[in-house]
N, C-alpha and C positions, 0 to 999 in steps of 0.2 A: 280551470288546469295547470299544471303542474309546471315550474320552472326547473329545470335541473339543468347542474352544471358536471361534464368531465374535466377535469385540469390535469393536465399531464406533463412533468417536465422534459422538456426536449432532450435527449442523447444524455441522459443524467450524469453515469458515472464518468461517461467521459466528459462533458463538460464541467462536472468538479474537478476533476483534473487542469483542463486547459485552466480554469478559474484561477487554483491553486498555485500552478507553475503558470507561466507567463511565455516561457519557449516552447511549450507547446502548442498555443494559440496560433490558429491558421492552418497545423497541421495536421494530417490523418493519424488520429491516434487509436489506436484498440486497447481496451482494457479486459484483463483475464489472464490466462496463467500461463505456462509455460509457453514458449513458440513453438517447442516440439511436442507436446501433447495436450495442451488447454486447448481453451475454447473461447471466441471472444462471448464478450459478457454485455458490449457495450462497446459501440466505434461514433467515434466525431462525423457530423455532415463531412467533412471535408473525405474521410476514408468512406463513407457511402455511395462516394462519388464512383468506389472503383469497383460496387456490386458489393461491398463486404455486408455484413448483418449480423446480427445478434444473433450466438450458438452456432454458428461459422467454426468449423476446427481453425485454430489460431496456424496453423500450416499453410490451408487452403487461401486465408486471410492473407498469411505474407505472399502465397505465391503471385496476390493479384497484385498488391502492393508493396512491393520489397521496401519503400524506402518509408513504410510505417512505421511511429513509433507504439513500441508495443509497454505500458508499465501495467504492474499488478496492480491488484484491489488494494485500496486505503477505506477499509467497509467504516473505521470512527467517521470519518470525515464524511461519508454519505448519511451517516446516522444521524448526525450534527444535520448535515443540510437539511433531511427529510423531518427533522423536529423543528425545526426552522418555518420549515413550508406548511406543515399539521398545526402550526400556531397561527400565520398566517389566515389558513382556510379557517379557522376556526371565530374568526371575528368576523365572520360571514354569514355562517350555518351551525348551528348545533348539531345538525343531521350531515353528518360527514361518513361514509362510506371508502377506506382505504383498501386499496387493492394493491397494492404496494408501499417503497418508501416511495414513490418517485409519482403515484398518481391516484386520483379521489374522483367519488361523486360525491357531491354537495346538493341538496334540495334549497333552495332560495324563497321558495315557494313565500314564508314566513319573513321573509327579511326583506322582500320586494318594497315595501311601503315603507320603510326606514332606509334601507341605501340604494334605493332605485331599481332599474328592472335588470334581466340575466347579463345581458350584454352592458351594460353599465359596470354590474358586479366582476364580471367576467373580465374588464379594460382594470379595474383597480387590482382586481388580484393578480393579473399579469405585471404591472408596474410595478407591488410593491414585490412580487417575487424579483423582476428584475434589479431596482434596488436598493433591498435588503440584503439575498444572497448573492448577485451578481447571477444568475440565473437566468431563462430564459423559459416559459410555462406557455404551452396551445392550450385552449380553451376550444368545449364544446359548450352549446347552450341549447335543449331543445326539451321536446313534454316529456321523451321517455328515454328510456336510459339507452337503447340501444341506438338510439341517432347523438344522443348528447357524444358519446363513445368515440361514434365514427366520424362525428364532427370534429372532434378535438382534432385528428388524426390524420385528416383529410388535404388541411392547410400546414403541414409539419413544414418547417418549423416556425414558430414563434405564429401561430395562428389565433382566429378568431372567428369560426364561422357559428353563426345561430339559424337554426329552424325555427321555424314559427308552427304552431301548429297546422295553419292553414297550408303552410308549405311542406308540410310532413312526407306525403306522400312521394310529393314532385322529388324530395331528396333525397328519398332511399329507392325508389321503381329502377332508376337506370342505372343502380350499382350492382357488380356482379352478385350471386348466392352465396362466397366467401364471406361476404361483411355479415349473413347472417349467423348470429350466436349457437353454435351447434353445429354449423359447415365443414367438417373435416374433407379429406380428400374423398374416403368413401362416399359419403353424402355428395359432395361434389360430383361426383359420376354418378352415383344415380340419377341425381336431378338433371344432367346434360344427357342422359340415357332417354330423358322422359323430354329433352327438346327445351330443357329451364336452365340460363343462363344471368338471368338476372333476377332481381328481387322482383321485378314489379310481372313477371311472367309466372313467378310463383303464385304469386298474388292475386293474378287471373288464372288460376287452374282450379279444376276442382278439388275441393279438400279431399272427401270422399277415395279421390285417384291417390292421392298424396296420402293419403292415411293407407291405404293399400299397398301402397309399395314400398314406403316407410316406414309404418307400422303408428298403432293409432297418436303415443306419447309425441313421437317424431313429428310426423306427419302435421299438429295439430300444432305443435310450438311454431313450426315455421310457418302451416299459414296464417294465426296470428302475425306472428310478427310481420311480416312482408305486406300485411293490412295495415302495420302499423300500433298494434295494437301490443302493449306491453307493460303492465301491471307491477313491476315488482319497483317495489320501495327502495329508496336510499336507507341501509342496515347500517348504523352505526357501527364504528369497526369492534370488536371482539379484541379482550387480553388474550395475548398472545402465548401461546401454551408449551412453546421449548422456544431456547435463547442457545444457539449452536454457532461453530464455526472451525469449517476445515479446510484443508490444503491438499492440490496435487502437485508431488514434488518431481523436478526434471529428472532425478534418477531415483530407480527403487532403493528405497533403507532397508537394513537388516538389521542394522544397530537399533538395542531397546536403549542405549545410552543417548541416542541422537535422538532418536522417536520421543523421548521423555524430554529433551528441552524445549522440542514442537510443541507438547503439549502445555509443559509450563503458560507457552507462548498464548495458546488459544487459550486456555482456562482464565488467564485477564484478560484477555481482551471479551469473553464469556460474562466478565464476575463484572467488566468496567458496565457491557451492556444491559445489566441485570438492574446493578446501581443507576444505571441512568433512566431507566424502567419502573423504579422503587419496587424492586422485587427483590422476593429469596427463590432458590431454587431446592430441593427434597431430593432429588433423582442426580443422579453422574452417569451420561451415556458416553461412551468410547467407540469411536468408527471405525473399521481398518477397512480396506481394499487392496487386496492383494494384488501383485503384476500379472494376474493370471485373470482379474476384472471380480475374483469372488469378494464379497462384501459380509463382513460377520459384525455385529454390534455386543456388546458388554454392558450391564449397568448396576449400578450400587443404590441404594437407598442411604442416606446419611443418617446420624442421628437426628441432627437438626436441620433446619434450610437456612442457607446461607447465601450471601453473595462477596464471601472471602475468597478469591481464586486463589489463595495456597491454600485453601481446602478442597476446589473444584481442582484445583492440577494432582494434588496426590493422589483424590482418590482416581484420578485419570490413571496415575502412574501404576498405583496399584491392580488395578484391572490391567493393565496393558503386562503386566510379567505376568498372567495367567494367559497370555495371547502365544500361538505356536507363532515364532518369525523365526527365519532361519536363511543361511547365503545358498536358495537354489531356488531356483524355480517355480514360481505357483506360493512362495510360503515369503517373501520379500513385500515390503508396502509401498504401495503406489501414491497411496491417500489415508489420511488420519484426521478424526476430526473429537472435537468436545461437545455435548449436547449439553445443558442443567435443563431440567422439565419439571413435573410436577410444580410450578410457579404459586408463590401465593406473594400477596400486598408483603412489603417490607416494614408497614406498623401495622401487621396483623399480631395479633397476640398470638406467645410461646413457651411452650412450657419453660423455666429457667433450669439450668444444669451446672452442674459443680466448674463448669469451663466456662460460664459464663464473660467471665472479665476476659480471657483469652479471646472468645468467639469475635464479643464488641469489641477490642482493637483491632483486629483483624480488621472488621470492615470499616471502622473510623481511618484506619491506614488506606484503605480503598481508597474511601472518599478525598483523603486529600490529597491522594495521586490524581484521580479525576477532576481536581480542580485545577492543577497544577498542568496537568496535559491541557483543558480547554482553554487556559491563559499563556500558558507558554510552547504546548505543541505537546506531543504525545511521547517526545524523546527523551524528555528533560527527565523522568527516571523510570529506568529500567534496569533489569535483573540482570547481573552480571553475565551470566551465560548466553545471555540475549545480545551482549557487546561485540559479537565479534563477527557476528555474520549476519549483520541487520539487511538485509536486500530484501525484503518484506515480499513473501515468496505466495501471500494471502490469495486462493482459488477460492472464496467465495462464502456463502453464512449460508446455514442451515434455518 
């Protein structure tokens, strides 16, 4: 029987903000974009007491809790914390499936003889996350993925729930059907029309009837999960296929000069993340969302892959020059973003060009900036054009 863990950092973005700014501790904190137009990316447990949740419009969250403190994303901090988190997990199993920056499955079946049983490993991970990252993790231990994921969530925050093979069905069956993977609102309504509201009721219902109502794939899938049958393996995380950064503005922009300044900053952030992951990119994608919510993208392929922010930024600005932007409804910019794709390892062999010295110089400068930022903070070195209005409006990463 397998021993799987699902580990989830509690209120991740908000917890990092509270960790790094003592003035935010104990307060309702909302992480996201503008209070007028953004959405809540993460909120502290103090904010959740007001019924606030992730993906809620920021304006609605502020109506529920007028004293909430809104902070903009600091994605570099979250990526750094995530890197430390996965390094901790890697000490307990080579089989790690990352679901996002702040959660992952681990298969620790092969580690138990050396490191202890699942609950022992779960407690060790929680302690190291608290000590080394000053964050809080919740852990679910179970023989199947479905139960491990539910178990990590059910006692949040700072939870540790263990589901044994013998207690698997007793754990699952009282839960609502919405806990089953694949049950959205439409499927929930269909199950409710059949008189099914708990996982146990689905398990006891004739599978043929489920198939007749929901179709063969969904019917068999839900019937198996409800019986505790989940054979999915922990799949090690694949390499990223793109790295991006985008921002939603408080006020629509129609000045390409202003947008170019934003794109340079976004390109620098993307380049830093590429270097942090030991990657280069061959393609740059510009994303523009207009004030009427139309979204377009333009892309260009570079002569050689790079992790140099200057190269990425210049390419994005060249793409911007070809995009229609005017001071009229439907042509002003609500959001813009830079994404690097066609990624390859930084140490992969590449064709040397006549400008190789310039290429290498740009990347070495980036490496130096990264080291300074890691030691002294990201504001240690900034482009001059970004010093005047540094209010960190980042609204998320692609």
